[in-house]
C-alpha positions as CSV (number, residue, x, y, z in Angstrom):
1,M,84.9,81.5,100.0
2,H,87.9,81.2,97.7
3,N,90.1,84.2,97.1
4,D,88.2,85.4,94.0
5,N,85.5,88.0,93.4
6,K,83.1,86.5,96.0
7,P,84.7,88.2,99.0
8,M,84.6,91.6,97.3
9,Q,80.9,91.1,96.5
10,V,80.1,90.2,100.1
11,L,82.2,93.1,101.4
12,Q,80.5,95.7,99.1
13,Q,77.1,94.4,100.1
14,I,77.9,94.8,103.8
15,I,79.4,98.3,103.4
16,K,76.2,99.4,101.6
17,D,74.1,98.2,104.5
18,P,73.0,101.2,106.6
19,A,73.8,99.2,109.8
20,Y,77.5,99.3,108.9
21,K,77.9,103.0,109.5
22,A,75.3,103.1,112.3
23,N,76.9,100.2,114.3
24,P,80.7,100.1,114.7
25,F,80.4,96.4,115.8
26,F,78.3,95.3,112.8
27,F,81.3,93.9,110.8
28,R,85.0,93.4,111.1
29,I,87.7,91.9,108.9
30,L,90.3,89.8,110.8
31,S,93.7,88.6,109.8
32,A,96.5,86.9,111.6
33,T,99.1,89.2,110.2
34,N,99.4,92.9,109.2
35,A,100.3,92.3,105.6
36,L,96.9,92.9,104.0
37,L,95.3,95.3,106.5
38,S,96.5,98.6,105.1
39,S,95.2,97.9,101.6
40,V,91.9,96.6,103.0
41,N,91.3,99.6,105.2
42,K,92.2,101.9,102.3
43,M,89.6,100.1,100.1
44,I,86.9,100.3,102.7
45,R,87.5,104.0,103.3
46,E,87.3,104.7,99.6
47,Q,83.9,103.0,99.6
48,L,82.8,105.0,102.6
49,Y,84.3,108.5,102.0
50,G,85.5,108.5,98.4
51,T,88.9,108.6,96.8
52,N,89.6,112.2,97.9
53,A,88.9,111.7,101.6
54,E,91.0,113.4,104.2
55,Q,93.3,111.2,106.3
56,I,90.6,111.3,109.1
57,E,86.9,112.0,108.5
58,E,84.2,112.7,111.0
59,G,82.5,109.4,112.0
60,E,85.7,107.5,111.3
61,L,86.3,104.2,113.1
62,L,89.7,104.1,114.7
63,I,91.4,101.5,116.9
64,G,94.1,102.1,119.5
65,F,97.6,100.8,118.9
66,D,99.2,102.1,122.1
67,N,98.3,103.4,125.6
68,I,98.6,107.1,125.7
69,N,97.8,109.4,128.7
70,K,97.6,113.1,129.2
71,V,98.8,114.4,132.5
72,V,96.3,117.0,133.9
73,D,95.7,118.9,137.1
74,D,94.3,116.6,139.8
75,P,91.0,118.2,141.0
76,K,91.3,116.4,144.3
77,Y,94.9,117.3,145.1
78,P,95.7,121.0,144.2
79,G,99.2,121.2,142.8
80,S,99.3,117.5,141.9
81,K,99.0,115.9,138.5
82,T,97.1,112.8,137.5
83,P,97.2,110.8,134.2
84,V,94.0,110.6,132.1
85,P,93.8,107.9,129.5
86,V,93.2,109.3,126.0
87,I,94.0,106.2,123.9
88,R,94.0,102.5,125.0
89,N,95.5,99.7,123.0
90,S,92.9,97.7,121.1
91,I,90.0,99.9,122.1
92,D,87.7,101.2,119.3
93,Y,87.0,104.9,118.9
94,I,84.6,107.0,116.8
95,V,85.8,110.4,115.6
96,T,83.2,113.0,116.6
97,S,84.9,116.0,115.2
98,V,88.0,116.7,113.1
99,K,89.9,119.9,112.2
100,K,93.0,120.0,109.9
101,E,95.5,122.5,111.2
102,T,99.2,123.4,111.9
103,K,100.3,123.4,115.6
104,T,103.4,124.6,117.4
105,M,104.4,122.7,120.5
106,N,106.9,124.3,123.0
107,F,109.0,122.1,125.4
108,S,112.0,122.4,127.7
109,Y,114.2,121.2,124.9
110,G,112.8,123.4,122.1
111,N,109.7,123.6,120.0
112,V,108.4,121.8,116.9
113,Q,105.8,122.8,114.3
114,V,103.6,120.0,113.0
115,E,100.7,119.6,110.6
116,G,97.8,117.2,111.2
117,Y,94.4,116.8,112.6
118,T,92.9,117.8,115.9
119,I,90.2,115.3,116.7
120,K,87.7,114.6,119.4
121,T,86.7,111.0,120.0
122,K,84.3,108.7,121.9
123,V,84.7,105.1,123.0
124,A,82.7,103.1,120.4
125,A,81.5,100.5,122.9
126,T,80.0,102.9,125.5
127,G,79.6,106.2,123.7
128,E,81.7,107.9,126.4
129,L,83.4,111.0,125.2
130,V,87.2,111.2,125.6
131,E,87.5,114.6,127.3
132,E,90.9,115.6,126.0
133,D,91.6,116.5,122.3
134,L,94.1,114.5,120.3
135,F,96.4,115.7,117.5
136,V,97.2,113.2,114.8
137,L,100.2,113.9,112.6
138,S,99.7,114.0,108.9
139,N,101.0,110.9,107.1
140,D,103.1,113.3,105.0
141,T,105.0,114.6,108.0
142,P,108.7,114.9,106.9
143,N,111.3,112.6,108.6
144,E,113.1,115.7,109.8
145,I,110.1,116.6,112.0
146,K,109.7,113.0,113.2
147,N,113.4,112.8,114.1
148,Q,113.0,116.1,116.1
149,I,110.0,114.5,118.0
150,V,112.1,111.4,118.7
151,A,114.9,113.5,120.1
152,Y,112.6,115.4,122.4
153,K,111.0,112.1,123.7
154,K,114.5,110.6,124.4
155,A,115.6,113.8,126.2
156,L,112.5,113.9,128.4
157,A,112.6,110.2,129.2
158,S,116.3,110.4,130.1
159,E,115.8,113.2,132.6
160,I,112.7,111.6,134.0
161,S,114.6,108.4,134.5
162,E,117.4,110.2,136.4
163,I,114.9,111.8,138.8
164,F,113.1,108.4,139.4
165,K,116.5,106.9,140.3
166,R,117.0,109.7,142.9
167,I,113.5,109.1,144.2
168,G,114.2,105.3,144.5
169,M,117.3,106.1,146.5
170,R,115.5,108.6,148.7
171,T,117.8,111.4,147.6
172,A,115.3,113.4,145.5
173,T,114.7,117.1,146.5
174,D,111.5,119.1,146.3
175,L,113.0,120.8,143.2
176,D,113.4,117.3,141.7
177,R,109.7,116.5,142.3
178,R,108.5,119.8,140.8
179,R,110.8,119.3,137.8
180,L,109.5,115.7,137.4
181,S,105.9,117.0,137.4
182,K,106.8,119.5,134.7
183,L,108.6,116.9,132.6
184,Q,105.9,114.3,132.9
185,T,103.3,116.9,131.7
186,E,105.5,117.8,128.7
187,E,106.0,114.1,127.9
188,S,102.3,113.4,128.0
189,E,101.6,116.5,125.9
190,L,104.1,115.4,123.3
191,A,102.7,111.9,123.2
192,A,99.1,113.2,122.8
193,N,100.0,115.8,120.2
194,S,102.2,113.7,117.9
195,I,100.1,110.6,117.4
196,M,101.0,108.7,114.2
197,M,98.9,106.3,112.1
198,N,102.0,104.5,110.8
199,D,105.0,103.1,112.7
200,Y,108.1,105.2,112.1
201,K,111.2,103.0,111.6
202,Q,114.8,103.6,110.6
203,N,117.2,100.8,110.0
204,N,114.6,98.3,111.2
205,S,114.4,100.1,114.5
206,L,111.0,101.3,115.7
207,L,111.4,105.0,116.7
208,I,107.7,106.0,117.0
209,K,104.9,103.5,117.5
210,R,101.6,104.4,115.8
211,G,99.0,105.3,118.4
212,L,95.9,104.9,116.2
213,D,94.9,103.2,112.9
214,Y,91.7,102.5,111.0
215,G,89.5,100.0,112.7
216,Y,87.7,98.4,109.8
217,A,90.2,95.6,109.4
218,H,92.7,94.5,112.0
219,T,94.5,91.5,113.5
220,I,92.9,88.7,115.3
221,H,95.0,89.6,118.3
222,K,93.4,93.0,118.5
223,S,89.9,91.5,118.3
224,Q,90.3,89.6,121.6
225,G,87.5,90.6,124.0
226,G,85.4,92.1,121.1
227,T,82.3,90.7,119.5
228,Y,80.8,91.7,116.1
229,D,77.6,90.8,114.2
230,K,79.5,89.6,111.2
231,V,83.2,88.7,110.7
232,M,85.3,88.0,107.6
233,I,88.5,86.0,108.3
234,F,91.5,85.8,106.0
235,A,92.1,82.2,106.9
236,D,95.3,81.7,104.9
237,T,97.2,84.2,107.1
238,I,96.8,81.8,110.0
239,E,98.3,78.8,108.2
240,T,101.9,80.0,107.9
241,G,104.4,81.2,110.4
242,F,102.6,79.8,113.5
243,T,102.9,76.6,115.5
244,P,99.9,74.2,115.4
245,E,98.9,75.3,118.9
246,V,99.0,79.0,118.1
247,R,97.0,78.4,114.8
248,Q,94.3,76.6,116.8
249,Q,94.2,79.6,119.3
250,L,93.9,82.1,116.4
251,K,91.1,80.1,114.8
252,Y,89.2,79.9,118.1
253,V,89.6,83.6,118.8
254,A,88.6,84.7,115.2
255,M,85.6,82.3,114.9
256,S,84.2,83.2,118.3
257,R,84.1,87.0,117.6
258,A,81.0,86.7,115.5
259,K,77.4,86.7,116.8
260,Q,75.7,86.0,113.5
261,N,77.9,85.3,110.4
262,V,81.4,84.2,109.7
263,Y,82.9,84.6,106.2
264,V,86.1,82.5,105.7
265,V,88.3,83.7,102.8
266,T,90.7,81.0,101.8
267,S,92.4,79.5,98.8
268,H,91.7,76.0,100.1
269,D,88.7,73.8,99.3
270,F,86.0,73.0,101.8
271,E,84.9,69.4,101.5
272,S,81.3,69.3,100.3
273,G,78.8,68.6,103.1
274,K,81.5,68.7,105.8
275,P,81.1,71.4,108.4
276,V,83.9,73.8,109.1
277,E,85.9,72.5,112.1
278,K,84.5,74.1,115.3
279,T,86.9,74.8,118.1
280,T,85.9,74.5,121.7
281,S,86.0,77.2,124.3
282,M,89.0,77.5,126.5
283,N,88.9,75.8,129.9
284,E,87.8,77.8,132.9
285,P,90.8,79.0,134.8
286,K,92.1,77.0,137.8
287,V,92.4,79.6,140.5
288,V,95.0,79.1,143.3
289,H,96.3,81.3,146.1
290,S,100.0,81.7,146.8
291,P,100.9,79.9,150.0
292,V,103.9,82.2,150.4
293,G,104.9,85.7,149.4
294,Y,105.6,86.4,145.7
295,N,109.1,85.7,144.5
296,R,110.0,87.3,141.2
297,Q,112.7,84.8,140.1
298,R,110.5,81.8,140.9
299,L,107.3,83.1,139.3
300,E,109.1,84.3,136.1
301,K,109.9,80.6,135.4
302,Q,106.3,79.5,135.8
303,T,105.4,80.5,132.3
304,D,102.1,78.5,132.4
305,T,100.9,80.5,135.4
306,L,99.0,83.8,135.0
307,V,100.1,85.8,138.1
308,I,97.9,88.6,139.4
309,F,99.4,91.3,141.6
310,T,98.2,94.5,143.3
311,D,99.3,97.8,141.6
312,N,99.0,101.6,141.6
313,T,98.3,104.0,138.8
314,D,101.8,105.4,138.9
315,R,102.9,101.9,137.9
316,T,106.1,101.9,140.0
317,S,107.4,101.0,143.4
318,G,110.7,102.7,142.9
319,G,113.8,100.6,143.2
320,I,114.8,98.2,140.4
321,P,113.5,99.3,137.0
322,F,111.6,96.7,134.9
323,D,111.9,96.2,131.1
324,E,110.5,99.4,129.5
325,N,109.6,97.2,126.4
326,S,107.6,94.7,128.4
327,D,104.0,94.0,127.6
328,Y,103.1,95.5,131.0
329,A,105.0,98.8,130.1
330,K,103.2,99.0,126.8
331,R,99.8,98.1,128.3
332,Y,100.0,101.0,130.8
333,N,102.3,103.4,129.0
334,T,104.7,103.4,131.9
335,K,107.5,106.0,132.4
336,K,111.1,105.1,131.8
337,G,112.8,104.1,135.1
338,S,109.6,102.8,136.7
339,G,110.5,99.9,139.1
340,Y,109.2,96.9,140.8
341,G,110.8,97.8,144.1
342,T,113.5,95.4,145.4
343,N,113.7,91.7,146.3
344,N,112.7,92.7,149.8
345,N,109.5,94.3,148.5
346,S,106.7,93.4,150.8
347,T,104.0,93.7,148.1
348,T,103.0,91.5,145.2
349,A,104.2,94.2,142.8
350,I,107.6,92.5,143.0
351,V,106.4,90.7,139.8
352,R,105.6,94.0,137.9
353,G,106.8,93.9,134.3
354,L,107.0,90.1,134.0
355,K,105.3,88.7,130.9
356,N,103.0,86.4,132.9
357,A,102.1,89.1,135.6
358,F,98.9,91.1,135.4
359,A,97.7,94.0,137.6
360,I,94.7,94.7,139.7
361,T,95.1,98.4,140.5
362,T,94.0,98.5,144.2
363,M,96.1,101.6,145.1
364,K,95.6,105.0,143.4
365,F,99.1,106.4,143.8
366,Y,102.6,105.4,144.9
367,M,102.9,107.6,148.0
368,H,106.7,107.8,148.0
369,L,106.7,109.1,144.4
370,R,104.2,111.8,145.2
371,G,105.4,112.6,148.7
372,I,101.9,112.0,150.2
373,T,100.4,110.0,153.0
374,K,99.2,106.4,152.6
375,E,95.6,107.6,153.1
376,D,96.0,110.2,150.3
377,A,97.5,107.5,148.0
378,R,94.4,105.2,148.5
379,W,91.3,105.1,146.3
380,H,88.2,106.7,147.9
381,D,84.5,106.3,147.0
382,S,84.6,109.7,145.4
383,D,87.0,108.1,142.8
384,E,84.3,105.5,141.9
385,Q,84.0,106.2,138.2
386,E,87.8,106.3,137.6
387,F,88.3,103.2,139.8
388,I,85.7,101.3,137.8
389,K,87.3,102.2,134.4
390,T,90.7,101.2,135.8
391,I,89.7,97.9,137.2
392,L,87.7,96.9,134.1
393,F,90.7,97.7,131.9
394,D,92.8,95.5,134.2
395,I,90.3,92.6,134.1
396,Q,90.0,92.8,130.3
397,A,93.8,92.4,130.0
398,I,93.6,89.3,132.3
399,K,90.7,87.8,130.3
400,D,92.5,88.4,127.0
401,A,95.7,86.8,128.3
402,W,93.7,83.7,129.6
403,D,92.0,83.4,126.2
404,T,95.4,82.9,124.5
405,G,95.5,79.4,125.9
406,M,99.1,80.0,127.2
407,Y,98.2,79.5,130.9
408,K,97.0,76.6,133.0
409,R,96.2,78.4,136.2
410,V,95.7,81.8,137.8
411,L,97.7,82.7,140.9
412,L,96.2,85.2,143.3
413,P,97.9,86.9,146.3
414,Q,98.1,84.9,149.5
415,L,95.2,85.0,152.0
416,G,95.9,86.9,155.2
417,P,93.9,86.7,158.4
418,N,91.7,89.6,157.5
419,S,92.3,90.0,153.8
420,D,91.6,88.1,150.6
421,G,94.5,89.7,148.7
422,F,92.4,92.5,147.2
423,L,89.7,93.5,149.7
424,N,90.5,94.8,153.2
425,A,94.3,94.7,152.4
426,F,96.7,96.5,154.7
427,H,97.9,99.0,152.1
428,S,94.8,99.7,150.0
429,D,92.1,99.2,152.6
430,I,89.3,98.8,150.1
431,S,86.8,97.8,152.8
432,L,83.1,97.8,153.5
433,Q,83.7,100.3,156.3
434,R,86.0,102.7,154.5
435,T,84.9,102.5,150.8
436,P,81.6,100.6,150.5
437,K,81.1,101.5,146.8
438,L,84.5,100.4,145.7
439,Y,84.4,97.3,147.9
440,N,81.1,96.1,146.4
441,F,82.3,96.7,142.8
442,L,85.7,95.1,143.3
443,K,84.2,92.1,145.0
444,S,81.7,91.5,142.2
445,A,84.4,92.2,139.5
446,I,87.0,89.8,140.9
């Protein structure tokens, strides 16, 4: 289709189809860039909810733009806290209820009054309800309030980082650990109660990343791993600003998202009678096992190798901090000061934070951070549902990375005499004897 009235006619016809509201995966619009998405989402919302719609309506389709957790009381370990995911990047959500209100949040560094929307959501793919409420800031929130939120976030992150350093040096006190728990709870409360639907920038510097946005039209990158009945692709956005290799990857990902129909919007002519070029599927990964222990400097240089390492939900091993702006840090919403250990680290987490390193979370906690025993830091069969969610999230990130075409091989941890790198391992001990439920799931998932 050319960029004329035809795309609009097709779009309006699809929006009127009852299946569009009933099935969140009935239709998506995909673009290689963000330039057109805001106006397209606005136009679709006007068709669905009218021109006087609130910023968020019940039944709204939203998509995650960040990873946001809430820290809550751990039911298994009284007095301990555990992170609960409330937003995951690139995951689709349906708003099940919405209430417009004013909220006052109180923190160690002061309080802030904000206006916005308290929403409840469910995961679109599974229908699973997100237990914790979210508070989305009004798009009209003054910069003064946003700057106050930025200042609180920086203050919290700075103090948390200092305590992590003391933990890494084994000089932290019980008072430090209690203070850390309080600060982490406040940090998560601030993140979950100041969610924005637009990036907040000043002087080209990103101060607050949006946590959610409308999900009717989004980038091809965010569609990885998703499938839809019908897809409309803004093809011209692929043709500029990308290398030939990346353009081919974008075309493959976009075209392969549709199960039934693909509508290609372009200013270029299709040759009559000539089929649209069909890209082939990516090659199956070549899986190799590391013959020696992981070395961070060596593996960082192997940019065509997708490295898998074992991890914990605290996303730290103390020691040397990794880049807080890394893809890994954004994927798991890590705390400032989180580390990969040291070069003497005996675990594969030495690669944590590298661009080509991806986690399989075989340990629940980092025991030195929480001051608990190794057994208490391990996953147990009673954690089955949380474990499954965590591992599936890990695996989806690995699959999405492989589908980019950037990697030629997948590197797994070395084989020990009684371990395959994930099962029966010394630290995590996910074994048929100790955790048969987790063992069987992880074995099939890997």
